[in-house]
MMTF fields as JSON, N, C-alpha, C and O atoms, coordinates in Angstrom:
{
  "mmtfVersion": "1.0.0",
  "mmtfProducer": "UNKNOWN",
  "numBonds": 271,
  "numAtoms": 272,
  "numGroups": 68,
  "numChains": 1,
  "numModels": 1,
  "chainsPerModel": [1],
  "groupsPerChain": [68],
  "chainIdList": ["A"],
  "bondAtomList": [4, 2, 8, 6, 12, 10, 16, 14, 20, 18, 24, 22, 28, 26, 32, 30, 36, 34, 40, 38, 44, 42, 48, 46, 52, 50, 56, 54, 60, 58, 64, 62, 68, 66, 72, 70, 76, 74, 80, 78, 84, 82, 88, 86, 92, 90, 96, 94, 100, 98, 104, 102, 108, 106, 112, 110, 116, 114, 120, 118, 124, 122, 128, 126, 132, 130, 136, 134, 140, 138, 144, 142, 148, 146, 152, 150, 156, 154, 160, 158, 164, 162, 168, 166, 172, 170, 176, 174, 180, 178, 184, 182, 188, 186, 192, 190, 196, 194, 200, 198, 204, 202, 208, 206, 212, 210, 216, 214, 220, 218, 224, 222, 228, 226, 232, 230, 236, 234, 240, 238, 244, 242, 248, 246, 252, 250, 256, 254, 260, 258, 264, 262, 268, 266],
  "bondOrderList": [1, 1, 1, 1, 1, 1, 1, 1, 1, 1, 1, 1, 1, 1, 1, 1, 1, 1, 1, 1, 1, 1, 1, 1, 1, 1, 1, 1, 1, 1, 1, 1, 1, 1, 1, 1, 1, 1, 1, 1, 1, 1, 1, 1, 1, 1, 1, 1, 1, 1, 1, 1, 1, 1, 1, 1, 1, 1, 1, 1, 1, 1, 1, 1, 1, 1, 1],
  "groupList": [{"groupName": "MET", "atomNameList": ["N", "CA", "C", "O"], "elementList": ["N", "C", "C", "O"], "formalChargeList": [0, 0, 0, 0], "bondAtomList": [1, 0, 2, 1, 3, 2], "bondOrderList": [1, 1, 2], "singleLetterCode": "M", "chemCompType": "L-PEPTIDE LINKING"}, {"groupName": "LYS", "atomNameList": ["N", "CA", "C", "O"], "elementList": ["N", "C", "C", "O"], "formalChargeList": [0, 0, 0, 0], "bondAtomList": [1, 0, 2, 1, 3, 2], "bondOrderList": [1, 1, 2], "singleLetterCode": "K", "chemCompType": "L-PEPTIDE LINKING"}, {"groupName": "ILE", "atomNameList": ["N", "CA", "C", "O"], "elementList": ["N", "C", "C", "O"], "formalChargeList": [0, 0, 0, 0], "bondAtomList": [1, 0, 2, 1, 3, 2], "bondOrderList": [1, 1, 2], "singleLetterCode": "I", "chemCompType": "L-PEPTIDE LINKING"}, {"groupName": "GLN", "atomNameList": ["N", "CA", "C", "O"], "elementList": ["N", "C", "C", "O"], "formalChargeList": [0, 0, 0, 0], "bondAtomList": [1, 0, 2, 1, 3, 2], "bondOrderList": [1, 1, 2], "singleLetterCode": "Q", "chemCompType": "L-PEPTIDE LINKING"}, {"groupName": "LEU", "atomNameList": ["N", "CA", "C", "O"], "elementList": ["N", "C", "C", "O"], "formalChargeList": [0, 0, 0, 0], "bondAtomList": [1, 0, 2, 1, 3, 2], "bondOrderList": [1, 1, 2], "singleLetterCode": "L", "chemCompType": "L-PEPTIDE LINKING"}, {"groupName": "ASP", "atomNameList": ["N", "CA", "C", "O"], "elementList": ["N", "C", "C", "O"], "formalChargeList": [0, 0, 0, 0], "bondAtomList": [1, 0, 2, 1, 3, 2], "bondOrderList": [1, 1, 2], "singleLetterCode": "D", "chemCompType": "L-PEPTIDE LINKING"}, {"groupName": "GLU", "atomNameList": ["N", "CA", "C", "O"], "elementList": ["N", "C", "C", "O"], "formalChargeList": [0, 0, 0, 0], "bondAtomList": [1, 0, 2, 1, 3, 2], "bondOrderList": [1, 1, 2], "singleLetterCode": "E", "chemCompType": "L-PEPTIDE LINKING"}, {"groupName": "HIS", "atomNameList": ["N", "CA", "C", "O"], "elementList": ["N", "C", "C", "O"], "formalChargeList": [0, 0, 0, 0], "bondAtomList": [1, 0, 2, 1, 3, 2], "bondOrderList": [1, 1, 2], "singleLetterCode": "H", "chemCompType": "L-PEPTIDE LINKING"}, {"groupName": "GLY", "atomNameList": ["N", "CA", "C", "O"], "elementList": ["N", "C", "C", "O"], "formalChargeList": [0, 0, 0, 0], "bondAtomList": [1, 0, 2, 1, 3, 2], "bondOrderList": [1, 1, 2], "singleLetterCode": "G", "chemCompType": "PEPTIDE LINKING"}, {"groupName": "ALA", "atomNameList": ["N", "CA", "C", "O"], "elementList": ["N", "C", "C", "O"], "formalChargeList": [0, 0, 0, 0], "bondAtomList": [1, 0, 2, 1, 3, 2], "bondOrderList": [1, 1, 2], "singleLetterCode": "A", "chemCompType": "L-PEPTIDE LINKING"}, {"groupName": "SER", "atomNameList": ["N", "CA", "C", "O"], "elementList": ["N", "C", "C", "O"], "formalChargeList": [0, 0, 0, 0], "bondAtomList": [1, 0, 2, 1, 3, 2], "bondOrderList": [1, 1, 2], "singleLetterCode": "S", "chemCompType": "L-PEPTIDE LINKING"}, {"groupName": "VAL", "atomNameList": ["N", "CA", "C", "O"], "elementList": ["N", "C", "C", "O"], "formalChargeList": [0, 0, 0, 0], "bondAtomList": [1, 0, 2, 1, 3, 2], "bondOrderList": [1, 1, 2], "singleLetterCode": "V", "chemCompType": "L-PEPTIDE LINKING"}, {"groupName": "PHE", "atomNameList": ["N", "CA", "C", "O"], "elementList": ["N", "C", "C", "O"], "formalChargeList": [0, 0, 0, 0], "bondAtomList": [1, 0, 2, 1, 3, 2], "bondOrderList": [1, 1, 2], "singleLetterCode": "F", "chemCompType": "L-PEPTIDE LINKING"}, {"groupName": "ASN", "atomNameList": ["N", "CA", "C", "O"], "elementList": ["N", "C", "C", "O"], "formalChargeList": [0, 0, 0, 0], "bondAtomList": [1, 0, 2, 1, 3, 2], "bondOrderList": [1, 1, 2], "singleLetterCode": "N", "chemCompType": "L-PEPTIDE LINKING"}, {"groupName": "ARG", "atomNameList": ["N", "CA", "C", "O"], "elementList": ["N", "C", "C", "O"], "formalChargeList": [0, 0, 0, 0], "bondAtomList": [1, 0, 2, 1, 3, 2], "bondOrderList": [1, 1, 2], "singleLetterCode": "R", "chemCompType": "L-PEPTIDE LINKING"}],
  "groupTypeList": [0, 1, 2, 2, 3, 4, 1, 5, 6, 7, 2, 1, 4, 8, 3, 9, 4, 1, 9, 8, 8, 4, 9, 8, 10, 8, 11, 5, 9, 1, 12, 9, 2, 3, 5, 8, 4, 11, 1, 11, 13, 8, 6, 11, 6, 12, 3, 14, 8, 1, 1, 4, 11, 7, 8, 5, 11, 11, 6, 12, 13, 8, 6, 1, 4, 6, 2, 11],
  "groupIdList": [1, 2, 3, 4, 5, 6, 7, 8, 9, 10, 11, 12, 13, 14, 15, 16, 17, 18, 19, 20, 21, 22, 23, 24, 25, 26, 27, 28, 29, 30, 31, 32, 33, 34, 35, 36, 37, 38, 39, 40, 41, 42, 43, 44, 45, 46, 47, 48, 49, 50, 51, 52, 53, 54, 55, 56, 57, 58, 59, 60, 61, 62, 63, 64, 65, 66, 67, 68],
  "secStructList": [7, 3, 3, 3, 7, 7, 1, 1, 1, 7, 3, 3, 2, 2, 2, 2, 2, 2, 2, 6, 6, 1, 1, 1, 1, 2, 2, 2, 2, 2, 2, 2, 2, 2, 6, 6, 7, 3, 3, 3, 6, 6, 3, 3, 7, 7, 7, 6, 6, 7, 3, 3, 7, 6, 6, 7, 3, 3, 3, 3, 6, 6, 3, 3, 3, 3, 3, 7],
  "xCoordList": [22.302, 23.18, 24.412, 24.298, 25.577, 26.826, 27.137, 26.677, 27.921, 28.254, 29.77, 30.499, 30.225, 31.648, 31.791, 31.187, 32.597, 32.861, 34.001, 35.068, 33.785, 34.832, 35.872, 35.534, 37.137, 38.223, 38.686, 39.237, 38.454, 38.791, 37.498, 36.401, 37.636, 36.462, 35.767, 34.572, 36.521, 35.943, 36.697, 37.746, 36.139, 36.799, 36.518, 35.436, 37.49, 37.301, 36.478, 36.502, 35.756, 34.838, 35.525, 35.024, 36.651, 37.37, 37.763, 37.66, 38.214, 38.595, 37.383, 37.477, 36.25, 35.031, 34.564, 34.13, 34.652, 34.254, 35.127, 34.629, 36.414, 37.322, 37.045, 36.934, 36.936, 36.732, 35.42, 35.33, 34.404, 33.107, 33.003, 31.976, 34.059, 34.066, 33.293, 33.011, 32.947, 32.206, 33.131, 32.696, 34.406, 35.4, 36.601, 37.042, 37.117, 38.229, 39.553, 40.439, 39.687, 40.939, 40.654, 39.537, 41.685, 41.547, 41.269, 40.55, 41.845, 41.619, 40.159, 39.545, 39.603, 38.192, 37.294, 36.34, 37.612, 36.831, 36.931, 35.929, 38.14, 38.366, 37.503, 36.834, 37.523, 36.764, 35.255, 34.511, 34.796, 33.37, 32.883, 31.804, 33.699, 33.34, 33.386, 32.464, 34.456, 34.583, 33.455, 33.031, 32.97, 31.906, 30.514, 29.523, 30.429, 29.146, 28.274, 27.048, 28.893, 28.145, 27.928, 27.249, 28.506, 28.448, 27.613, 27.778, 26.723, 25.911, 26.265, 26.54, 26.25, 26.407, 25.17, 24.875, 24.451, 23.207, 22.239, 21.57, 22.176, 21.207, 21.632, 20.888, 22.824, 23.286, 24.582, 25.456, 24.704, 25.908, 27.107, 27.055, 28.182, 29.399, 30.565, 30.784, 31.307, 32.434, 33.789, 34.822, 33.807, 35.069, 35.486, 34.826, 36.582, 37.079, 37.487, 37.375, 37.963, 38.416, 37.332, 37.629, 36.079, 34.946, 35.007, 35.082, 34.974, 35.042, 33.659, 32.708, 33.563, 32.309, 32.36, 33.387, 31.24, 31.149, 29.978, 29.232, 29.838, 28.776, 27.416, 27.037, 26.697, 25.359, 25.288, 24.2, 26.43, 26.423, 26.13, 26.523, 25.431, 25.098, 25.636, 25.36, 26.403, 27.007, 26.271, 26.021, 25.927, 25.266, 26.121, 26.587, 26.323, 27.067, 26.686, 26.666, 26.386, 26.134, 25.027, 25.118, 24.005, 22.875, 23.101, 22.244, 24.235, 24.534, 24.701, 25.008, 24.492, 24.605, 25.583, 25.693, 26.283, 27.181, 26.726, 26.444, 26.653, 26.348, 27.608, 28.254, 27.933, 29.092, 28.621, 27.752, 29.204, 28.841, 30.072, 29.956],
  "yCoordList": [4.44, 4.017, 4.923, 6.149, 4.304, 5.05, 5.349, 4.654, 6.392, 6.806, 6.824, 7.278, 6.327, 6.379, 7.239, 6.958, 8.291, 9.167, 8.585, 8.287, 8.423, 7.925, 9.015, 10.178, 8.619, 9.532, 9.264, 10.144, 8.03, 7.63, 7.157, 7.443, 6.438, 5.947, 4.811, 4.584, 4.086, 2.938, 2.69, 3.283, 1.803, 1.322, -0.181, -0.634, -0.935, -2.382, -2.721, -2.004, -3.816, -4.22, -4.328, -3.785, -5.011, -5.151, -3.81, -3.603, -2.898, -1.56, -0.782, -0.042, -0.951, -0.252, -0.719, 0.093, -2.026, -2.544, -1.952, -1.61, -1.833, -1.242, 0.252, 0.748, 0.963, 2.408, 2.783, 3.815, 1.931, 2.201, 1.732, 1.929, 1.115, 0.652, -0.636, -0.987, -1.344, -2.593, -3.781, -4.827, -3.622, -4.67, -4.01, -2.936, -4.659, -4.085, -4.131, -3.314, -5.087, -5.23, -5.86, -6.293, -5.9, -6.547, -8.033, -8.614, -8.646, -10.073, -10.319, -11.27, -9.469, -9.598, -9.457, -10.216, -8.482, -8.265, -9.481, -9.926, -10.015, -11.167, -12.356, -12.969, -12.676, -13.83, -13.605, -14.533, -12.39, -12.096, -12.286, -12.829, -11.828, -11.958, -13.422, -13.908, -14.129, -15.546, -16.388, -17.368, -16.011, -16.768, -16.428, -16.977, -15.525, -15.177, -14.3, -14.35, -13.495, -12.653, -11.231, -10.431, -10.922, -9.559, -9.54, -10.383, -8.569, -8.389, -7.06, -6.065, -7.066, -5.851, -5.733, -6.614, -4.638, -4.41, -5.582, -5.972, -6.139, -7.179, -8.594, -9.533, -8.783, -10.115, -10.438, -9.582, -11.681, -12.113, -11.987, -12.405, -11.405, -11.201, -11.927, -11.791, -12.695, -13.474, -12.929, -13.48, -11.862, -11.301, -10.103, -9.064, -10.259, -9.176, -7.973, -6.83, -8.238, -7.167, -6.578, -5.797, -6.938, -6.406, -4.881, -4.266, -4.277, -2.822, -2.226, -2.562, -1.346, -0.663, 0.741, 1.417, 1.159, 2.479, 3.25, 2.725, 4.492, 5.363, 4.666, 4.132, 4.68, 4.109, 2.697, 2.226, 2.004, 0.654, 0.703, 1.639, -0.326, -0.434, -1.768, -2.826, -1.693, -2.871, -3.137, -2.215, -4.401, -4.797, -5.827, -6.794, -5.616, -6.571, -6.381, -5.26, -7.47, -7.473, -6.48, -5.825, -6.376, -5.506, -4.034, -3.204, -3.699, -2.316, -2.16, -3.118, -0.929, -0.663, 0.483, 1.42, 0.37, 1.427, 1.825, 0.962, 3.097, 3.551, 4.215, 5.022, 3.862, 4.436, 5.636, 5.515, 6.79, 8.015, 8.751, 9.8],
  "zCoordList": [8.843, 7.766, 7.761, 7.785, 7.729, 7.662, 6.195, 5.289, 5.99, 4.629, 4.467, 5.349, 3.331, 2.992, 1.749, 0.713, 1.861, 0.728, -0.096, 0.441, -1.375, -2.267, -2.502, -2.722, -2.452, -2.795, -4.221, -4.882, -4.688, -6.05, -6.723, -6.243, -7.832, -8.552, -7.823, -8.014, -6.975, -6.274, -4.967, -4.712, -4.149, -2.944, -2.886, -3.261, -2.42, -2.328, -1.097, -0.096, -1.188, -0.132, 1.228, 2.212, 1.299, 2.561, 3.149, 4.358, 2.298, 2.746, 3.247, 4.226, 2.58, 2.981, 4.357, 5.175, 4.616, 5.928, 7.032, 8.105, 6.773, 7.755, 7.911, 9.032, 6.801, 6.831, 7.522, 8.186, 7.357, 7.97, 9.408, 10.057, 9.906, 11.289, 11.52, 12.666, 10.457, 10.61, 10.843, 11.325, 10.5, 10.747, 11.418, 11.009, 12.442, 13.191, 12.455, 12.705, 11.544, 10.801, 9.443, 9.159, 8.619, 7.324, 7.455, 6.642, 8.486, 8.72, 9.095, 8.61, 9.953, 10.331, 9.099, 8.922, 8.259, 7.032, 6.117, 5.557, 5.965, 5.104, 5.521, 4.689, 6.814, 7.284, 7.198, 6.88, 7.476, 7.374, 5.937, 5.7, 4.982, 3.567, 3.142, 2.486, 3.515, 3.158, 3.739, 3.126, 4.917, 5.582, 5.061, 5.542, 4.077, 3.477, 4.351, 4.255, 5.204, 6.132, 5.617, 6.26, 4.458, 3.926, 2.645, 1.764, 2.567, 1.357, 0.694, 1.366, -0.631, -1.417, -2.282, -3.089, -2.108, -2.852, -2.708, -3.665, -1.489, -1.178, -1.507, -1.225, -2.103, -2.464, -1.739, -1.604, -1.272, -0.564, -1.503, -2.659, -0.985, -1.779, -1.118, 0.086, -1.9, -1.385, -1.825, -1.445, -2.616, -3.114, -2.272, -2.28, -1.552, -0.699, -1.545, -1.104, -2.766, -3.641, -4.523, -5.426, -4.278, -5.053, -5.04, -3.976, -6.219, -6.313, -6.103, -6.809, -5.131, -4.832, -5.42, -5.37, -5.972, -6.594, -5.984, -5.157, -6.407, -5.907, -5.983, -7.025, -4.874, -4.84, -4.283, -3.953, -4.169, -3.61, -2.109, -1.413, -1.631, -0.205, 0.311, -0.253, 1.385, 2.015, 3.326, 4.102, 3.567, 4.813, 5.536, 4.933, 6.827, 7.649, 9.101, 9.607, 9.76, 11.208, 11.603, 12.642, 10.782, 11.091, 10.792, 11.096, 10.206, 9.874, 8.364, 7.654, 7.889, 6.461, 6.219, 7.01, 5.101, 4.615, 3.222, 2.391, 2.963, 1.599, 1.038, 1.706, -0.181, -0.868, -1.682, -2.544, -1.396, -2.128, -2.607, -3.24]
}
């Protein structure tokens, strides 16, 4: 599981996918989210701007990111 350290109170889902190396670009992140391929805390998430906070777990393409 990869870890993303928060610099502010939250990070947006699309930004987290890029920062964690799970998406090569913002466009890749956008389409993955729109296609229902990304889960946040075990549930499919369709909002690219979803705010992630400490403790959230993102799943995509068999990999996980934890927000800390």
